[in-house]
N, C-alpha and C positions, 0 to 999 in steps of 0.2 A: 537411477532418477526417480527424481520425487515432484509432487506433482504444486504447483503454485498457484492460487485465487491471486487474479490481476484488479486490482483495482484500478483506474487512470480517469486521471484530469481532462478536459477539453484543451483542445491546445490553442492558448489566445494570443500564441504568435504563428497560427498557421501561415501566414505569408513569407516568414523567416527560414531560409534552410538551416539554422547557426542559431540555437537561444541556450541560454544556464537556468531560465528560469521555467519555461513551460517546453513539451505536457508533461506532467506527476504521474507516478506510476507507484503504489504499494504490491509488492508480491510477497503473498502471506504461504507458507508450507508449513502442513503439522506436521507432515512426516518427516522432513530435514529439520522444526522445529527453528524456523527462520524468518525473519521479514527484510525486505529486499524495500530501499529507497530509493528510486529513478528520478533524475529531474532533468530536461532539458535533453535536446537533441543535436544530432551534427558535433561539432566544435564544444561544444557546450556541456553534453552527456557528460552527467556527473552521477555518484551513487555511493550507496553503502550498505552493505549485511551484516544484520546483528542477529543474535541468537532470543529466542524467548525469553530466555532470563533476564540478556543485560536490554532490551526494546523496551521503551517508557514512552508513549505518545506525549509527556509531558514536556519530555523534551526538544519537540519538533513543531513548535506550535506555527511557526513560520512556514513549514512543509506543508500544509495542512489547512491553512489560509486560503480564499481564493476560488476554492470549488467545491463542491456539494460533500462533504465528506462528517458534518454532526455524527451522521448517526455512524457512521467509522469508528470515530472519537469516542464516542459513549459507548460503543460494546466495546474498542479495545480497556478502555479505561475504567471499566466496571471489576476487572480484575486484577489482583496481585503480579500475576504472571499470564504471558498468554498464553503458558502451557495448561492453566485452567479450564483455557476457552473448548466446548465441545466443536467438535468439526462442523457435527450436522448443524447445530443451532447456529452458528458463525451463517454456514452455507443459506439456511431456510433465513437468516437476515440479510443477507448478502442480497441473495435474490428478489427481496422485496423492495429494496433498494439500490440495483445497479445492476447492468447484464452482465452474465455469469460467461466468466472468461477464464481460461487456465493455461499456462502452459506447464512444460517438461522441463524441468533440470538436472 
């Protein structure tokens, strides 16, 4: 099992049980070197899993649009590969901008 840091959007479709657009979540595991992008809920839930080497925030501008992720985009985009990010530095930045939430997978 690997720990994942979870950064979640607000649910802009809170009054609907199914949505393909909201909420959104980015789950990052330094132990598994994996990024998960999850979007929607109910019958609209979807997502993808990417290794640190293949993931690039520049390929996902619409996923990050509409919620407060400028700090996250800046942090992830500063490095050629997410593998170059120090986990302790990432957690420090995360705590300054969001509530620290983790999951085990």
